[in-house]
Residue frames relative to the residue before (quaternion, step in Angstrom):
aa qw qx qy qz dx dy dz
X 1.0000 0.0000 0.0000 0.0000 0.00 0.00 0.00
X 0.3691 -0.7371 0.5378 0.1768 3.53 -1.00 1.03
X 0.1999 -0.7725 0.5988 0.0687 3.62 -1.14 0.80
X 0.2447 -0.7185 0.6225 0.1908 3.53 -1.19 0.46
X 0.1606 -0.7853 0.5954 0.0548 3.54 -0.86 0.95
X 0.0651 -0.7708 0.6337 0.0073 3.56 -0.96 1.07
X 0.1277 -0.7700 0.6181 0.0934 3.46 -1.05 0.65
X 0.0365 0.8311 -0.5451 0.1039 3.50 -0.31 1.34
X 0.8146 -0.1700 0.0216 0.5541 3.59 -0.54 1.25
X 0.8016 -0.3541 0.1848 0.4448 3.56 0.63 1.07
X 0.6317 0.4861 -0.3229 0.5103 3.66 1.39 -0.05
X 0.2841 -0.7493 0.5788 0.1508 3.48 -0.98 0.91
X 0.0890 -0.7753 0.6251 0.0124 3.59 -0.72 1.08
X 0.0101 -0.7728 0.6345 -0.0109 3.62 -0.78 0.98
X 0.0160 0.7879 -0.6076 0.0991 3.44 -0.99 1.15
X 0.5676 -0.5717 0.4174 0.4205 3.67 -1.01 0.53
X 0.6191 -0.5876 0.4100 0.3215 3.49 -1.14 0.89
X 0.6344 0.5735 -0.3441 0.3875 3.57 0.89 -0.89
X 0.6751 0.5295 -0.2866 0.4264 3.52 1.13 -0.66
X 0.5824 0.5709 -0.3310 0.4747 3.51 1.45 -0.33
X 0.7145 0.4599 -0.2718 0.4517 3.67 1.02 -0.11
X 0.3129 -0.6838 0.6151 0.2371 3.61 -1.11 0.69
X 0.5339 -0.6262 0.4804 0.3035 3.45 -1.08 0.90
X 0.5791 -0.6465 0.3831 0.3161 3.61 -1.00 0.92
X 0.6695 0.4962 -0.3336 0.4409 3.58 1.07 -0.53
X 0.6527 0.4616 -0.3184 0.5094 3.54 1.31 -0.04
X 0.2970 0.8049 -0.4821 0.1775 3.55 1.13 0.45
X 0.3556 -0.7677 0.5035 0.1754 3.54 -0.47 1.16
X 0.6234 0.5375 -0.3707 0.4302 3.59 1.03 -0.64
X 0.6529 0.5118 -0.3292 0.4511 3.61 0.95 -0.78
X 0.6749 0.4985 -0.2882 0.4615 3.50 0.92 -0.98
X 0.6113 0.5361 -0.3258 0.4825 3.62 1.08 -0.76
X 0.6444 0.5276 -0.2900 0.4714 3.61 0.90 -1.04
X 0.6836 0.4663 -0.3182 0.4626 3.58 0.71 -0.90
X 0.6192 0.5203 -0.3419 0.4785 3.72 0.99 -0.82
X 0.6546 0.5141 -0.3441 0.4344 3.66 0.74 -0.92
X 0.6832 0.5028 -0.2889 0.4438 3.60 0.88 -1.13
X 0.6631 0.5078 -0.3107 0.4538 3.52 0.98 -0.78
X 0.6904 0.4638 -0.2951 0.4703 3.52 0.89 -0.78
X 0.6080 0.5643 -0.3416 0.4418 3.63 1.12 -0.71
X 0.6559 0.4989 -0.2771 0.4940 3.55 1.10 -1.00
X 0.6145 0.5306 -0.3853 0.4386 3.63 0.89 -0.63
X 0.6998 0.4304 -0.2930 0.4890 3.58 1.04 -0.72
X 0.4745 -0.7107 0.4035 0.3270 3.60 1.32 0.22
X 0.4953 0.6656 -0.4318 0.3539 3.68 1.06 0.53
X 0.4422 -0.6603 0.5411 0.2751 3.52 -1.17 0.69
X 0.6422 -0.4852 0.3801 0.4558 3.70 -1.15 0.36
X 0.6592 0.5199 -0.3350 0.4278 3.62 0.87 -0.80
X 0.6833 0.4506 -0.3060 0.4863 3.64 0.89 -0.90
X 0.6432 0.4867 -0.3410 0.4828 3.65 0.90 -0.60
X 0.6190 0.4973 -0.3781 0.4760 3.69 0.88 -0.75
X 0.6512 0.5012 -0.3460 0.4528 3.70 0.82 -0.87
X 0.6590 0.4917 -0.3217 0.4696 3.63 0.78 -0.83
X 0.7076 0.4383 -0.2541 0.4926 3.67 0.99 -0.66
X 0.3160 -0.7578 0.4894 0.2939 3.56 1.41 -0.28
X 0.4690 0.5888 -0.4738 0.4571 3.62 1.09 1.01
X 0.5869 -0.5553 0.4730 0.3513 3.52 -1.39 0.36
X 0.5709 -0.5936 0.4384 0.3599 3.59 -1.03 0.92
X 0.6858 0.4801 -0.3304 0.4358 3.66 0.72 -0.96
X 0.6056 0.5510 -0.3456 0.4586 3.64 1.05 -0.62
X 0.6489 0.4982 -0.2903 0.4965 3.55 0.99 -0.83
X 0.6129 0.5292 -0.3208 0.4913 3.60 1.02 -0.82
X 0.6683 0.4843 -0.2993 0.4788 3.61 0.95 -0.71
X 0.6211 0.5308 -0.3468 0.4606 3.57 1.01 -0.69
X 0.7044 0.4683 -0.2687 0.4609 3.55 0.97 -0.94
X 0.6634 0.4395 -0.3062 0.5225 3.61 1.11 -0.33
X 0.5025 -0.6564 0.4450 0.3444 3.72 1.16 0.07
X 0.5414 0.6458 -0.4257 0.3296 3.69 1.00 0.48
X 0.7021 0.4185 -0.2633 0.5125 3.52 1.28 -0.07
X 0.2854 -0.7269 0.6060 0.1512 3.53 -1.04 0.95
X 0.2392 -0.8392 0.4787 0.0967 3.55 -0.10 1.32
X 0.4617 -0.6040 0.5632 0.3239 3.54 -1.28 0.42
X 0.6262 -0.5177 0.4328 0.3906 3.61 -1.22 0.32
X 0.5871 0.5742 -0.3503 0.4504 3.55 1.13 -0.69
X 0.6988 0.4616 -0.2722 0.4738 3.63 0.83 -0.94
X 0.5786 0.5647 -0.3514 0.4720 3.50 1.12 -0.75
X 0.6806 0.4950 -0.2767 0.4639 3.63 0.90 -0.93
X 0.6169 0.5190 -0.3397 0.4844 3.59 1.08 -0.76
X 0.6495 0.5303 -0.3090 0.4490 3.63 0.90 -0.86
X 0.6532 0.5113 -0.3069 0.4665 3.53 0.94 -0.96
X 0.6364 0.5339 -0.3088 0.4632 3.55 1.01 -0.93
X 0.6856 0.4538 -0.2969 0.4857 3.69 0.85 -0.93
X 0.6668 0.4571 -0.3163 0.4964 3.70 1.09 -0.45
X 0.3922 -0.7434 0.4523 0.2982 3.61 1.40 -0.02
X 0.6139 0.5211 -0.3662 0.4663 3.59 0.88 1.03
X 0.5773 -0.5824 0.4340 0.3731 3.48 -1.26 0.37
X 0.6679 -0.4430 0.3978 0.4465 3.58 -1.31 0.17
X 0.6708 0.5234 -0.3101 0.4242 3.51 0.78 -1.04
X 0.6094 0.5677 -0.3136 0.4561 3.56 1.01 -0.99
X 0.6951 0.4949 -0.2570 0.4537 3.56 0.85 -1.13
X 0.7127 0.4460 -0.2410 0.4849 3.58 0.93 -0.78
X 0.4346 0.7343 -0.4433 0.2745 3.58 1.24 -0.31
X 0.8414 0.2266 -0.1622 0.4630 3.65 -0.71 0.96
X 0.5281 0.6324 -0.3980 0.4034 3.37 1.37 0.04
């Protein structure tokens, strides 16, 4: 069995490696990407138009929508603003 070891403020924490992983079917990045794609399409915007509005590269937006990018909170806020909604509205249902 594999273990993960963390050292936090001088304390050693050991736990089974299986507990350190989130199941693939619970991938927040994929769910977030699907939500962004759905909302972008509701606005009738292409990926390119949406990326320009967000001041992000189109390939980066594509990666977000495919669940390949781990976004910063700052970029999530930019996306929420471009979709004309709050962060909580954007995250609803994830």
